[in-house]
C-alpha positions in Angstrom: -36.9 6.4 19.2 -37.8 10.0 18.5 -37.4 11.6 15.1 -35.6 15.0 15.2 -35.5 17.7 12.5 -32.4 19.8 12.7 -33.0 23.1 10.9 -30.0 25.2 9.8 -29.8 28.9 9.5 -27.1 28.9 6.8 -25.8 26.5 4.2 -24.8 23.2 6.0 -22.3 21.9 3.5 -20.2 25.0 2.6 -18.5 25.7 4.8 -19.3 22.4 6.5 -21.1 23.2 9.8 -19.1 21.3 12.4 -21.4 22.1 15.3 -24.5 20.9 13.6 -22.7 17.7 12.5 -21.2 16.9 16.0 -24.7 17.3 17.5 -26.3 15.1 14.9 -23.7 12.3 15.3 -24.1 12.5 19.1 -27.9 12.2 19.0 -27.7 9.5 16.2 -25.3 7.4 18.3 -27.9 7.0 21.0 -30.6 5.9 18.6 -32.4 9.1 17.5 -33.5 9.3 13.9 -32.2 12.6 12.5 -32.9 14.6 9.4 -31.3 17.9 8.5 -33.1 20.8 6.7 -30.7 23.3 5.2 -30.7 26.2 2.8 -28.7 25.3 -0.3 -27.9 26.4 -3.8 -30.5 24.1 -5.3 -33.3 21.9 -3.9 -32.1 18.3 -3.5 -32.2 15.3 -1.2 -28.8 14.0 0.1 -27.6 11.5 2.6 -24.5 11.6 4.8 -23.5 8.7 7.0 -27.2 7.5 7.1 -28.5 11.0 7.9 -31.1 12.4 5.4 -30.5 16.0 4.3 -33.2 18.1 2.8 -31.5 20.8 0.7 -33.8 23.8 0.1 -33.0 26.2 -2.8 -32.3 29.7 -1.6 -34.5 32.4 -3.2 -33.6 36.1 -3.8 -37.2 36.9 -2.9 -37.5 37.7 0.8 -39.5 35.1 2.8 -39.6 32.4 0.1 -36.6 30.4 1.5 -38.3 30.5 4.9 -41.6 29.3 3.6 -39.9 26.4 1.8 -38.0 25.3 4.9 -41.2 25.6 7.1 -43.1 23.5 4.5 -40.6 20.7 4.7 -40.5 20.9 8.5 -44.3 20.7 8.7 -44.6 17.9 6.2 -42.2 15.5 8.1 -43.4 13.4 10.9 -41.0 14.9 13.4 -41.1 14.6 17.2 -38.6 17.3 18.1 -37.3 20.4 16.2 -33.7 21.5 16.8 -33.4 25.1 15.5 -29.9 26.6 14.9 -29.3 30.3 15.2 -31.8 33.1 14.5 -33.9 32.4 11.4 -35.0 28.9 12.4 -35.9 30.3 15.8 -38.4 32.6 14.1 -39.6 29.7 11.9 -40.3 27.7 15.2 -43.2 30.0 16.0 -45.2 28.6 13.0 -43.9 25.1 13.5 -44.9 24.9 17.1 -48.3 26.5 16.4 -49.1 23.8 13.9 -47.2 20.7 15.2 -47.3 21.4 19.0 -44.0 19.6 19.4 -40.9 20.4 21.5 -38.5 23.1 20.2 -34.8 23.3 21.1 -33.1 26.5 20.2 -29.4 26.4 19.6 -28.0 29.9 20.2 -24.5 30.4 18.8 -24.1 34.2 19.2 -25.5 37.3 20.7 -27.5 38.2 17.6 -28.9 41.6 18.6 -25.4 43.1 18.9 -23.9 41.1 16.0 -26.5 41.9 13.5 -26.9 45.6 14.4 -23.2 46.5 14.2 -21.5 47.3 11.0 -17.7 46.9 11.0 -16.0 49.3 8.6 -12.8 48.5 6.6 -10.8 50.5 9.0 -12.0 48.3 11.9 -14.3 51.0 13.4 -17.8 49.9 14.3 -21.1 51.6 13.7 -24.0 50.5 15.9 -27.7 50.7 15.0 -29.4 50.9 18.4 -33.0 50.8 17.1 -32.2 47.6 15.1 -30.6 46.1 18.2 -33.7 46.8 20.3 -36.0 45.3 17.8 -33.9 42.2 17.3 -33.7 41.7 21.1 -37.5 41.9 21.5 -38.1 39.6 18.6 -35.6 37.0 19.8 -36.8 37.1 23.4 -40.4 36.7 22.2 -39.5 33.6 20.2 -37.2 32.2 22.8 -39.9 32.2 25.5 -42.0 29.9 23.3 -39.3 27.2 22.9 -39.0 24.1 25.1 -35.3 24.6 26.0 -32.3 26.6 24.9 -28.7 25.5 24.5 -25.8 28.0 24.1 -22.0 28.3 24.1 -20.9 31.0 26.6 -21.8 31.8 30.2 -23.3 35.3 29.6 -25.7 33.9 27.0 -26.6 31.0 29.2 -27.2 33.3 32.2 -29.4 35.7 30.1 -31.6 33.1 28.4 -32.0 31.1 31.6 -34.4 33.9 32.7 -36.6 33.0 29.7 -36.4 29.2 29.4 -34.3 26.3 30.8 -30.9 26.9 29.2 -28.0 24.5 29.0 -24.3 24.9 28.3 -23.1 23.1 25.2 -19.8 24.8 24.2 -18.5 24.1 20.7 -15.5 22.0 21.9 -13.5 20.1 19.3 -13.7 16.4 18.6 -10.6 14.9 20.3 -10.1 12.4 17.5 -9.6 15.3 15.1 -7.9 17.7 17.4 -5.1 16.4 19.6 -1.3 16.8 20.0 -0.7 13.5 18.2 -2.0 14.7 14.8 1.5 15.1 13.3 2.3 15.4 9.6 5.7 15.1 7.9 4.7 17.3 4.9 3.6 20.2 7.1 6.8 19.9 9.1 8.7 20.1 5.8 6.8 23.2 4.8 7.6 24.9 8.2 11.3 24.1 7.6 12.3 24.5 11.2 10.9 28.0 11.5 8.9 29.4 14.4 5.3 29.5 13.0 2.8 32.2 13.9 -0.6 30.8 12.8 -3.7 33.0 12.1 -6.8 31.0 11.4 -9.8 32.9 10.0 -11.2 35.3 7.4 -8.8 37.7 5.8 -10.4 41.1 6.4 -8.9 44.5 7.3 -11.7 45.0 9.9 -10.9 41.8 11.8 -7.6 42.9 13.4 -5.3 41.6 10.7 -3.9 45.0 9.8 -2.8 45.4 13.5 -1.4 41.9 13.4 0.6 42.7 10.3 2.1 45.8 12.0 3.0 43.5 14.9 4.6 41.0 12.6 6.9 43.7 11.2 8.2 44.2 14.7 8.6 40.5 15.2 10.5 40.0 11.9 12.8 42.9 12.7 13.8 40.9 15.9 13.7 37.4 14.6 13.9 36.5 10.9 13.3 32.8 11.6 9.6 33.4 11.9 6.9 32.2 9.4 3.5 33.8 9.4 0.9 31.2 8.2 -2.6 32.3 7.3 -5.3 29.7 7.0 -8.5 31.2 5.6 -7.9 33.2 2.6 -5.5 34.9 0.1 -4.0 38.0 1.7 -3.4 39.7 -1.6 -7.2 39.9 -2.2 -7.8 41.9 1.0 -7.5 45.5 -0.2 -4.6 46.6 2.0 -3.1 50.0 1.6 0.2 50.6 -0.3 2.3 50.6 2.9 1.1 47.1 3.8 1.6 45.9 0.3 5.2 47.0 0.4 5.6 45.3 3.7 4.2 42.0 2.4 6.6 42.2 -0.6 9.6 42.9 1.6 8.8 39.8 3.8 7.2 37.6 1.2 9.4 34.6 2.2 8.0 34.9 5.8 4.4 34.6 4.8 2.3 31.7 3.5 -1.5 31.7 2.9 -3.2 28.4 2.1 -6.8 29.4 1.9 -9.7 27.5 3.5 -9.0 23.8 4.1 -11.2 20.9 5.3 -11.8 21.1 9.0 -10.6 17.5 9.5 -7.2 18.5 8.0 -6.6 21.5 10.2 -5.1 19.9 13.3 -1.5 19.1 12.0 -1.0 22.7 11.0 -1.8 23.7 14.7 0.3 20.8 16.2 3.5 21.9 14.5 3.0 25.7 14.9 4.6 27.8 17.7 1.7 30.2 18.5 -1.9 30.7 17.5 -3.4 34.2 17.2 -6.9 35.4 18.2 -7.4 39.1 17.7 -11.0 39.9 18.5 -11.7 43.7 18.9 -14.3 45.0 21.3 -16.5 46.3 18.4 -19.7 44.9 19.9 -21.0 42.8 22.8 -20.9 39.6 20.8 -17.1 39.9 20.4 -16.8 40.8 24.1 -18.5 37.6 25.3 -17.3 35.3 22.5 -15.4 32.0 22.9 -14.2 31.2 19.4 -13.8 27.6 18.3 -10.1 28.2 17.5 -9.5 28.9 21.2 -10.3 25.3 22.1 -8.8 23.9 18.9 -5.5 25.6 19.7 -5.4 24.2 23.2 -6.5 20.7 22.1 -3.5 20.6 19.7 -1.0 21.9 22.2 -0.7 25.3 20.5 0.1 28.3 22.8 -2.1 31.4 22.2 -1.7 35.1 21.9 -5.2 36.6 22.3 -7.2 39.7 22.8 -7.9 40.3 26.5 -11.7 39.7 26.2 -13.6 38.5 29.3 -14.5 34.9 28.3 -11.3 34.2 26.4 -9.3 35.6 29.3 -11.2 33.4 31.8 -10.0 30.3 29.9 -6.4 31.4 29.3 -5.9 32.7 32.9 -7.2 29.4 34.4 -5.0 27.2 32.1 -1.9 29.5 31.7 -1.9 28.5 28.0 -1.2 31.9 26.5 -0.7 35.6 26.8 -3.5 38.2 26.7 -2.9 41.4 24.8 -4.4 44.7 23.8 -5.7 44.0 20.3 -5.1 47.7 19.3 -1.3 47.6 20.2 1.1 46.1 17.6 3.9 46.5 20.1 2.1 44.5 22.8 1.2 41.8 20.3 4.7 41.6 18.9 6.4 41.4 22.3 4.0 38.6 23.3 4.6 36.6 20.2 8.4 37.0 20.6 8.1 35.8 24.2 6.0 32.7 23.3 8.2 31.6 20.3 11.4 31.8 22.4 12.6 28.2 22.8 12.3 27.8 26.6 9.0 29.6 26.9 7.5 27.8 23.9 8.2 24.4 25.5 6.6 25.5 28.8 3.5 26.9 27.1 3.1 23.8 24.9 3.5 21.6 28.0 0.6 23.4 29.7 -1.5 23.2 26.5 -0.9 19.5 26.3 -2.0 19.2 29.9 -5.4 20.6 29.0 -5.7 19.0 25.6 -8.2 16.5 26.9 -10.2 19.0 28.9 -12.1 21.0 26.2 -13.5 18.1 24.3 -16.8 17.5 22.5 -17.7 14.5 24.7 -18.3 16.9 27.6 -20.7 19.0 25.5 -22.4 15.9 24.0 -23.2 14.6 27.5 -25.2 17.7 28.3 -27.0 17.6 25.0 -28.0 14.0 25.4 -29.2 14.6 29.0 -31.4 17.5 27.7 -33.0 15.2 25.1 -33.5 12.5 27.6 -35.4 15.0 29.8 -37.6 16.1 26.8 -38.3 12.4 25.9 -39.4 11.7 29.5 -41.6 14.7 29.7 -43.3 13.7 26.4 -43.9 10.2 27.6 
């Protein structure tokens, strides 16, 4: 069976890259031999569930990490190279030139807009149009020289299909880890019968959390039996203004932050919560077309959603009726939507719909497309 090198753009272990690992397990289960090449704090060789992992020490000198990764990729006797995100796509030019082997590019984001936009602390964006143009030209040049592309959202798939065969492999959750049956007595005890508003993600003022806190003030004025749970960081380290700090002190009993947790331990927090929050702002094109992992994790765990009214997110929520779409700049709109979903009768109805679709957005669907693509590459080689 073919030997595949999976090349990571960022550190594989911390935070643990779930997409990379799900793909590796899917391919390994059908007999492929897999090795992962990843940037790391130090050079090392590790093994995880029978998968060899080449850890490459990151260098502060530009280009050195890239050369080290390319060196390992060229030295191995690999049949296919699976390149994640932007840097490994660029490395693939040298790899293909030397090895003349198939290259699969795994495109997670719209990199030209993502990397050319700076989000300020106040949430405003600053775009570098020249940088965006250069990145687009570079990525297109490299993408045209791959064998195939896989991506996560319809706009990216549509665009890159003009350059190379492109396949839809959304980052749906593993149904064994994310399902409505992942209950936990200790988490129920922590929630203590309160209506839980769950925010999963980085704690940064520029990511919509300031607006959400303003919305939560309105919520708590109307319903004191609400708990705001933040999974992803310590809110006191986020540099809020004095007004926000006073608000957090006033409602300290209604807020819990638990920092980052293992991805495999996340589901019970979602299962027992009342509503999950997604507050992307239209700061750049990548946000506009994004379908965040948490969207499908929430639905898979039966958790209703209050989300920004972004095109791809709204397509999912409108078709499943699993949440309410809001203006991410309006605390009043967000607050009223949260209060509507956490009300007892509405919450039961929204949870019933989420449970209906909990088996729809599952990794086995994405895995099937991935395996079919590799089967086509294998047949073409033979």
